[in-house]
TORPA-4810 file (N, C-alpha, C, O; in nm, 3 decimals):
<nodes>
NODE_1_0.085_-0.110_0.005_-0.009_0.008_-0.005_0.090_0.111_-0.002_0.184_0.104_0.077_X
NODE_2_0.075_0.210_-0.087_0.140_0.344_-0.108_0.075_0.447_-0.038_-0.048_0.441_-0.032_X
NODE_3_0.138_0.546_0.020_0.061_0.665_0.074_0.157_0.784_0.040_0.280_0.774_0.031_X
NODE_4_0.078_0.906_0.023_0.124_1.035_-0.014_0.083_1.125_0.094_-0.033_1.123_0.133_X
NODE_5_0.181_1.214_0.153_0.131_1.309_0.237_0.163_1.454_0.189_0.283_1.480_0.178_X
NODE_6_0.086_1.537_0.164_0.111_1.664_0.110_0.055_1.780_0.204_-0.036_1.758_0.283_X
NODE_7_0.110_1.895_0.192_0.064_2.011_0.271_0.023_2.110_0.146_0.112_2.147_0.069_X
NODE_8_-0.098_2.150_0.128_-0.135_2.232_0.023_-0.186_2.373_0.095_-0.220_2.382_0.213_X
NODE_9_-0.185_2.470_0.007_-0.275_2.597_0.048_-0.425_2.590_0.047_-0.480_2.509_-0.026_X
NODE_10_-0.479_2.653_0.109_-0.627_2.626_0.153_-0.728_2.668_0.039_-0.849_2.677_0.057_X
NODE_11_-0.663_2.693_-0.082_-0.747_2.710_-0.206_-0.817_2.598_-0.238_-0.765_2.487_-0.223_X
NODE_12_-0.949_2.614_-0.287_-1.019_2.486_-0.325_-0.956_2.413_-0.461_-0.908_2.477_-0.555_X
NODE_13_-0.964_2.283_-0.455_-0.904_2.219_-0.560_-1.036_2.196_-0.662_-1.144_2.151_-0.625_X
NODE_14_-1.005_2.232_-0.786_-1.127_2.228_-0.878_-1.070_2.142_-1.000_-0.962_2.152_-1.057_X
NODE_15_-1.181_2.052_-1.025_-1.149_1.944_-1.128_-1.242_1.988_-1.240_-1.361_1.970_-1.215_X
NODE_16_-1.213_2.045_-1.361_-1.276_2.104_-1.455_-1.358_1.969_-1.546_-1.478_1.942_-1.548_X
NODE_17_-1.263_1.913_-1.605_-1.336_1.812_-1.692_-1.269_1.673_-1.684_-1.146_1.664_-1.680_X
NODE_18_-1.337_1.581_-1.682_-1.291_1.443_-1.656_-1.214_1.393_-1.781_-1.256_1.406_-1.896_X
NODE_19_-1.098_1.333_-1.747_-1.001_1.287_-1.865_-1.024_1.135_-1.862_-1.019_1.074_-1.755_X
NODE_20_-1.050_1.077_-1.975_-1.069_0.940_-1.985_-0.935_0.871_-1.971_-0.835_0.908_-2.033_X
NODE_21_-0.936_0.770_-1.888_-0.812_0.679_-1.850_-0.844_0.547_-1.938_-0.953_0.493_-1.959_X
NODE_22_-0.710_0.510_-1.984_-0.700_0.382_-2.065_-0.731_0.242_-1.974_-0.795_0.143_-2.010_X
NODE_23_-0.668_0.267_-1.852_-0.686_0.157_-1.763_-0.741_0.208_-1.633_-0.745_0.328_-1.602_X
NODE_24_-0.787_0.100_-1.554_-0.847_0.145_-1.425_-0.721_0.152_-1.316_-0.644_0.057_-1.305_X
NODE_25_-0.708_0.272_-1.239_-0.608_0.292_-1.153_-0.616_0.230_-1.035_-0.514_0.187_-0.981_X
NODE_26_-0.728_0.217_-0.986_-0.742_0.156_-0.842_-0.827_0.243_-0.761_-0.877_0.340_-0.817_X
NODE_27_-0.853_0.222_-0.630_-0.922_0.284_-0.539_-0.848_0.374_-0.467_-0.737_0.331_-0.436_X
NODE_28_-0.875_0.488_-0.430_-0.790_0.573_-0.328_-0.885_0.619_-0.222_-1.004_0.638_-0.243_X
NODE_29_-0.824_0.636_-0.106_-0.902_0.704_0.009_-0.841_0.826_0.031_-0.720_0.833_0.012_X
NODE_30_-0.912_0.941_0.073_-0.844_1.079_0.095_-0.911_1.115_0.215_-1.032_1.107_0.235_X
NODE_31_-0.821_1.158_0.297_-0.867_1.242_0.422_-0.809_1.363_0.414_-0.703_1.378_0.353_X
NODE_32_-0.877_1.473_0.479_-0.831_1.591_0.476_-0.827_1.657_0.628_-0.904_1.609_0.710_X
NODE_33_-0.752_1.751_0.663_-0.764_1.805_0.809_-0.709_1.946_0.792_-0.624_1.972_0.707_X
NODE_34_-0.756_2.030_0.868_-0.712_2.184_0.852_-0.585_2.190_0.961_-0.575_2.126_1.066_X
NODE_35_-0.490_2.286_0.903_-0.381_2.301_0.987_-0.361_2.460_0.970_-0.365_2.513_0.859_X
NODE_36_-0.341_2.527_1.082_-0.304_2.654_1.098_-0.382_2.756_1.004_-0.327_2.853_0.952_X
NODE_37_-0.515_2.723_0.987_-0.623_2.826_0.932_-0.609_2.821_0.786_-0.711_2.799_0.720_X
NODE_38_-0.489_2.841_0.724_-0.469_2.865_0.576_-0.415_2.759_0.511_-0.398_2.773_0.390_X
NODE_39_-0.379_2.644_0.568_-0.326_2.544_0.501_-0.402_2.399_0.517_-0.455_2.369_0.624_X
NODE_40_-0.404_2.319_0.411_-0.478_2.204_0.425_-0.382_2.075_0.387_-0.302_2.071_0.294_X
NODE_41_-0.408_1.975_0.480_-0.311_1.859_0.462_-0.406_1.763_0.410_-0.518_1.748_0.458_X
NODE_42_-0.359_1.698_0.310_-0.415_1.574_0.234_-0.335_1.458_0.247_-0.215_1.465_0.224_X
NODE_43_-0.394_1.343_0.286_-0.334_1.213_0.285_-0.405_1.129_0.185_-0.527_1.118_0.183_X
NODE_44_-0.328_1.072_0.105_-0.389_0.970_0.001_-0.310_0.850_0.009_-0.187_0.844_0.014_X
NODE_45_-0.409_0.734_0.009_-0.348_0.603_0.029_-0.406_0.525_-0.091_-0.527_0.526_-0.112_X
NODE_46_-0.331_0.468_-0.160_-0.365_0.373_-0.270_-0.391_0.230_-0.241_-0.304_0.153_-0.200_X
NODE_47_-0.513_0.200_-0.263_-0.538_0.062_-0.244_-0.601_-0.002_-0.367_-0.718_0.024_-0.395_X
NODE_48_-0.530_-0.081_-0.437_-0.595_-0.126_-0.569_-0.557_-0.287_-0.568_-0.486_-0.335_-0.480_X
NODE_49_-0.606_-0.356_-0.663_-0.609_-0.479_-0.678_-0.466_-0.517_-0.737_-0.418_-0.442_-0.822_X
NODE_50_-0.400_-0.625_-0.698_-0.263_-0.653_-0.738_-0.285_-0.759_-0.873_-0.392_-0.817_-0.896_X
NODE_51_-0.190_-0.768_-0.935_-0.193_-0.842_-1.054_-0.219_-0.999_-1.036_-0.258_-1.071_-1.128_X
NODE_52_-0.194_-1.041_-0.908_-0.220_-1.187_-0.880_-0.378_-1.198_-0.874_-0.425_-1.306_-0.911_X
NODE_53_-0.452_-1.113_-0.837_-0.592_-1.128_-0.833_-0.648_-1.127_-0.964_-0.738_-1.208_-0.989_X
NODE_54_-0.606_-1.044_-1.057_-0.657_-1.056_-1.186_-0.617_-1.169_-1.263_-0.694_-1.214_-1.348_X
NODE_55_-0.490_-1.228_-1.238_-0.443_-1.360_-1.284_-0.533_-1.487_-1.241_-0.563_-1.581_-1.315_X
NODE_56_-0.563_-1.471_-1.125_-0.656_-1.584_-1.060_-0.799_-1.571_-1.101_-0.865_-1.674_-1.113_X
NODE_57_-0.850_-1.459_-1.123_-0.978_-1.424_-1.215_-0.989_-1.487_-1.341_-1.088_-1.550_-1.378_X
NODE_58_-0.869_-1.466_-1.416_-0.860_-1.532_-1.562_-0.873_-1.675_-1.539_-0.957_-1.736_-1.605_X
NODE_59_-0.787_-1.747_-1.439_-0.784_-1.886_-1.435_-0.923_-1.933_-1.388_-0.960_-2.046_-1.419_X
NODE_60_-1.002_-1.852_-1.315_-1.139_-1.902_-1.276_-1.222_-1.897_-1.392_-1.299_-1.989_-1.417_X
NODE_61_-1.212_-1.797_-1.464_-1.287_-1.778_-1.594_-1.268_-1.902_-1.698_-1.362_-1.956_-1.757_X
NODE_62_-1.146_-1.936_-1.708_-1.111_-2.037_-1.807_-1.167_-2.165_-1.758_-1.230_-2.237_-1.835_X
NODE_63_-1.146_-2.200_-1.624_-1.193_-2.313_-1.578_-1.358_-2.320_-1.580_-1.416_-2.428_-1.591_X
NODE_64_-1.417_-2.214_-1.569_-1.563_-2.199_-1.587_-1.599_-2.229_-1.724_-1.692_-2.306_-1.746_X
NODE_65_-1.534_-2.174_-1.818_-1.559_-2.203_-1.965_-1.533_-2.355_-2.002_-1.604_-2.417_-2.081_X
NODE_66_-1.432_-2.404_-1.942_-1.419_-2.548_-1.950_-1.526_-2.632_-1.915_-1.574_-2.720_-1.987_X
NODE_67_-1.570_-2.595_-1.777_-1.680_-2.677_-1.715_-1.793_-2.655_-1.810_-1.837_-2.758_-1.862_X
NODE_68_-1.849_-2.541_-1.844_-1.957_-2.525_-1.928_-1.972_-2.580_-2.050_-2.083_-2.612_-2.093_X
NODE_69_-1.838_-2.597_-2.130_-1.831_-2.686_-2.261_-1.830_-2.826_-2.228_-1.871_-2.905_-2.313_X
NODE_70_-1.792_-2.866_-2.122_-1.781_-3.019_-2.112_-1.906_-3.105_-2.099_-2.007_-3.066_-2.040_X
NODE_71_-1.892_-3.234_-2.162_-2.022_-3.311_-2.161_-2.021_-3.413_-2.062_-2.125_-3.453_-2.011_X
NODE_72_-1.897_-3.463_-2.028_-1.871_-3.542_-1.918_-1.803_-3.494_-1.812_-1.681_-3.492_-1.802_X
NODE_73_-1.898_-3.445_-1.716_-1.841_-3.378_-1.589_-1.792_-3.460_-1.498_-1.702_-3.423_-1.423_X
NODE_74_-1.845_-3.586_-1.493_-1.792_-3.667_-1.392_-1.652_-3.718_-1.423_-1.584_-3.757_-1.329_X
NODE_75_-1.608_-3.721_-1.538_-1.464_-3.754_-1.585_-1.377_-3.635_-1.532_-1.270_-3.656_-1.475_X
NODE_76_-1.429_-3.501_-1.553_-1.355_-3.404_-1.508_-1.333_-3.399_-1.349_-1.223_-3.368_-1.301_X
NODE_77_-1.430_-3.427_-1.280_-1.426_-3.438_-1.155_-1.338_-3.548_-1.112_-1.258_-3.522_-1.022_X
NODE_78_-1.341_-3.666_-1.161_-1.246_-3.777_-1.143_-1.097_-3.752_-1.167_-1.004_-3.801_-1.101_X
NODE_79_-1.089_-3.667_-1.273_-0.951_-3.627_-1.315_-0.885_-3.535_-1.205_-0.770_-3.540_-1.163_X
NODE_80_-0.985_-3.452_-1.169_-0.934_-3.347_-1.065_-0.900_-3.421_-0.929_-0.799_-3.388_-0.867_X
NODE_81_-0.979_-3.515_-0.886_-0.953_-3.590_-0.766_-0.826_-3.669_-0.785_-0.743_-3.671_-0.694_X
NODE_82_-0.804_-3.743_-0.911_-0.675_-3.809_-0.926_-0.557_-3.723_-0.919_-0.452_-3.766_-0.872_X
NODE_83_-0.570_-3.591_-0.967_-0.447_-3.499_-0.968_-0.444_-3.475_-0.809_-0.326_-3.471_-0.776_X
NODE_84_-0.510_-3.460_-0.722_-0.500_-3.405_-0.611_-0.443_-3.528_-0.526_-0.362_-3.513_-0.435_X
NODE_85_-0.492_-3.644_-0.561_-0.424_-3.758_-0.486_-0.282_-3.781_-0.534_-0.197_-3.816_-0.452_X
NODE_86_-0.253_-3.765_-0.656_-0.104_-3.784_-0.725_-0.022_-3.702_-0.649_0.084_-3.744_-0.602_X
NODE_87_-0.069_-3.570_-0.629_0.016_-3.454_-0.559_0.046_-3.497_-0.409_0.154_-3.484_-0.353_X
NODE_88_-0.069_-3.549_-0.357_-0.048_-3.589_-0.218_0.050_-3.712_-0.219_0.157_-3.700_-0.159_X
NODE_89_0.025_-3.803_-0.270_0.112_-3.925_-0.276_0.265_-3.891_-0.301_0.358_-3.940_-0.237_X
NODE_90_0.275_-3.806_-0.399_0.415_-3.766_-0.422_0.479_-3.703_-0.321_0.598_-3.725_-0.298_X
NODE_91_0.407_-3.618_-0.252_0.484_-3.544_-0.139_0.496_-3.631_-0.038_0.590_-3.607_0.037_X
NODE_92_0.416_-3.748_-0.007_0.436_-3.849_0.099_0.562_-3.917_0.044_0.659_-3.929_0.120_X
NODE_93_0.568_-3.955_-0.062_0.689_-4.061_-0.114_0.830_-3.978_-0.098_0.934_-4.028_-0.055_X
NODE_94_0.817_-3.857_-0.133_0.943_-3.765_-0.120_0.978_-3.742_0.025_1.098_-3.730_0.052_X
NODE_95_0.892_-3.733_0.120_0.916_-3.712_0.247_0.979_-3.846_0.300_1.078_-3.844_0.373_X
NODE_96_0.916_-3.971_0.259_0.962_-4.111_0.298_1.108_-4.113_0.257_1.195_-4.142_0.339_X
NODE_97_1.136_-4.081_0.126_1.269_-4.092_0.069_1.379_-4.014_0.152_1.488_-4.065_0.180_X
NODE_98_1.338_-3.883_0.190_1.413_-3.797_0.260_1.450_-3.847_0.388_1.561_-3.814_0.430_X
NODE_99_1.363_-3.937_0.474_1.393_-3.985_0.585_1.488_-4.090_0.572_1.543_-4.120_0.678_X
NODE_100_1.520_-4.149_0.480_1.605_-4.273_0.471_1.740_-4.218_0.470_1.767_-4.113_0.412_X
NODE_101_1.837_-4.297_0.543_1.948_-4.232_0.581_2.045_-4.218_0.475_2.112_-4.115_0.478_X
NODE_102_2.065_-4.298_0.385_2.174_-4.278_0.274_2.118_-4.238_0.135_2.197_-4.211_0.045_X
NODE_103_1.994_-4.234_0.117_1.955_-4.206_-0.018_1.947_-4.056_-0.057_1.972_-4.020_-0.172_X
NODE_104_1.914_-3.973_0.039_1.926_-3.820_0.000_2.069_-3.766_-0.039_2.088_-3.682_-0.127_X
NODE_105_2.156_-3.816_0.028_2.319_-3.775_0.007_2.348_-3.845_-0.123_2.418_-3.789_-0.208_X
NODE_106_2.299_-3.962_-0.143_2.344_-4.026_-0.273_2.288_-3.953_-0.396_2.360_-3.932_-0.494_X
NODE_107_2.154_-3.911_-0.389_2.101_-3.863_-0.500_2.156_-3.710_-0.510_2.151_-3.656_-0.621_X
NODE_108_2.202_-3.647_-0.411_2.271_-3.533_-0.420_2.416_-3.533_-0.476_2.463_-3.445_-0.548_X
NODE_109_2.471_-3.628_-0.441_2.608_-3.674_-0.519_2.590_-3.691_-0.667_2.661_-3.632_-0.749_X
NODE_110_2.489_-3.777_-0.699_2.442_-3.814_-0.837_2.420_-3.667_-0.908_2.482_-3.641_-1.011_X
NODE_111_2.334_-3.575_-0.851_2.309_-3.452_-0.921_2.433_-3.356_-0.938_2.438_-3.281_-1.035_X
NODE_112_2.530_-3.359_-0.846_2.651_-3.281_-0.846_2.730_-3.345_-0.970_2.778_-3.266_-1.051_X
NODE_113_2.745_-3.475_-0.987_2.803_-3.533_-1.095_2.770_-3.501_-1.232_2.848_-3.470_-1.322_X
NODE_114_2.615_-3.517_-1.236_2.548_-3.492_-1.369_2.577_-3.333_-1.412_2.611_-3.291_-1.522_X
NODE_115_2.556_-3.265_-1.301_2.586_-3.105_-1.332_2.731_-3.082_-1.386_2.750_-3.001_-1.477_X
NODE_116_2.823_-3.149_-1.335_2.966_-3.124_-1.376_2.969_-3.194_-1.515_3.033_-3.133_-1.601_X
NODE_117_2.919_-3.294_-1.546_2.929_-3.362_-1.674_2.838_-3.272_-1.767_2.875_-3.271_-1.884_X
NODE_118_2.751_-3.214_-1.744_2.671_-3.141_-1.830_2.758_-3.006_-1.862_2.765_-2.960_-1.976_X
NODE_119_2.815_-2.954_-1.762_2.886_-2.841_-1.781_3.004_-2.867_-1.884_3.021_-2.796_-1.983_X
NODE_120_3.078_-2.968_-1.854_3.201_-2.996_-1.931_3.158_-3.057_-2.075_3.235_-3.067_-2.170_X
NODE_121_3.025_-3.094_-2.077_2.999_-3.167_-2.229_2.932_-3.056_-2.303_2.960_-3.049_-2.423_X
NODE_122_2.847_-2.966_-2.255_2.780_-2.859_-2.328_2.809_-2.707_-2.307_2.773_-2.621_-2.388_X
NODE_123_2.871_-2.685_-2.204_2.877_-2.531_-2.166_3.032_-2.493_-2.184_3.050_-2.374_-2.208_X
NODE_124_3.129_-2.562_-2.176_3.262_-2.527_-2.164_3.311_-2.474_-2.286_3.380_-2.372_-2.283_X
NODE_125_3.281_-2.535_-2.404_3.357_-2.497_-2.533_3.273_-2.451_-2.623_3.166_-2.511_-2.629_X
NODE_126_3.292_-2.349_-2.705_3.196_-2.291_-2.793_3.132_-2.384_-2.901_3.016_-2.358_-2.933_X
NODE_127_3.192_-2.485_-2.958_3.134_-2.569_-3.042_3.010_-2.664_-2.980_2.913_-2.708_-3.043_X
NODE_128_3.039_-2.681_-2.847_2.949_-2.774_-2.773_2.838_-2.688_-2.740_2.726_-2.739_-2.748_X
NODE_129_2.847_-2.563_-2.704_2.734_-2.470_-2.680_2.658_-2.459_-2.814_2.538_-2.481_-2.806_X
NODE_130_2.702_-2.431_-2.924_2.626_-2.423_-3.037_2.541_-2.558_-3.069_2.426_-2.553_-3.112_X
NODE_131_2.607_-2.673_-3.044_2.553_-2.802_-3.050_2.420_-2.813_-2.957_2.317_-2.869_-2.994_X
NODE_132_2.437_-2.757_-2.842_2.329_-2.765_-2.747_2.214_-2.654_-2.791_2.098_-2.683_-2.763_X
NODE_133_2.236_-2.549_-2.847_2.154_-2.444_-2.907_2.065_-2.497_-3.022_1.946_-2.471_-3.037_X
NODE_134_2.145_-2.578_-3.105_2.074_-2.642_-3.217_2.002_-2.738_-3.176_1.900_-2.757_-3.242_X
NODE_135_2.023_-2.815_-3.076_1.937_-2.932_-3.015_1.804_-2.855_-2.956_1.689_-2.885_-2.989_X
NODE_136_1.834_-2.764_-2.877_1.720_-2.691_-2.821_1.610_-2.636_-2.901_1.490_-2.637_-2.872_X
NODE_137_1.675_-2.579_-3.020_1.602_-2.507_-3.140_1.515_-2.634_-3.198_1.394_-2.624_-3.218_X
NODE_138_1.585_-2.746_-3.221_1.517_-2.854_-3.284_1.401_-2.906_-3.214_1.295_-2.922_-3.274_X
NODE_139_1.418_-2.938_-3.070_1.338_-2.970_-2.996_1.199_-2.867_-2.975_1.084_-2.910_-2.967_X
NODE_140_1.231_-2.756_-2.971_1.113_-2.653_-2.973_1.037_-2.660_-3.111_0.914_-2.654_-3.116_X
NODE_141_1.119_-2.674_-3.227_1.032_-2.683_-3.347_0.965_-2.811_-3.354_0.857_-2.813_-3.412_X
NODE_142_1.014_-2.926_-3.301_0.936_-3.058_-3.298_0.809_-3.041_-3.206_0.702_-3.094_-3.236_X
NODE_143_0.825_-2.973_-3.104_0.705_-2.955_-3.022_0.592_-2.875_-3.064_0.475_-2.901_-3.036_X
NODE_144_0.637_-2.761_-3.143_0.549_-2.678_-3.187_0.487_-2.710_-3.323_0.394_-2.646_-3.372_X
NODE_145_0.556_-2.834_-3.388_0.513_-2.891_-3.512_0.552_-2.808_-3.651_0.492_-2.808_-3.758_X
NODE_146_0.653_-2.749_-3.620_0.706_-2.658_-3.734_0.804_-2.724_-3.814_0.856_-2.664_-3.909_X
</nodes>
């Protein structure tokens, strides 16, 4: 939340003609108080919506449109339930593997070795980097069907 504090002369603030805005700025709360007879203090606090809420609204709208277009809603509910169960089961499996005494450190060592090999194989020398970029571009074009 942003706030602005300004001390202005006591002359009235006149707004002649509204200017159209391209986007919504948000809501503002303004409070005034008299100080020393001829001065006016104005406090403005901006309280608007964040971009997260607009993103969540678009997600909700897309889910609603999929739900409205669907003919087999029982299958969609089943897939959603299966997804929740899969996330829950994978979290529990990872927790169980992490509790085993030797496996986490072994997997960490394997990750360090693979990172060192990848750096040596693809990132250290210029021809190898170009080969990696060509491989990535080919994969992207295969995925996009170009």
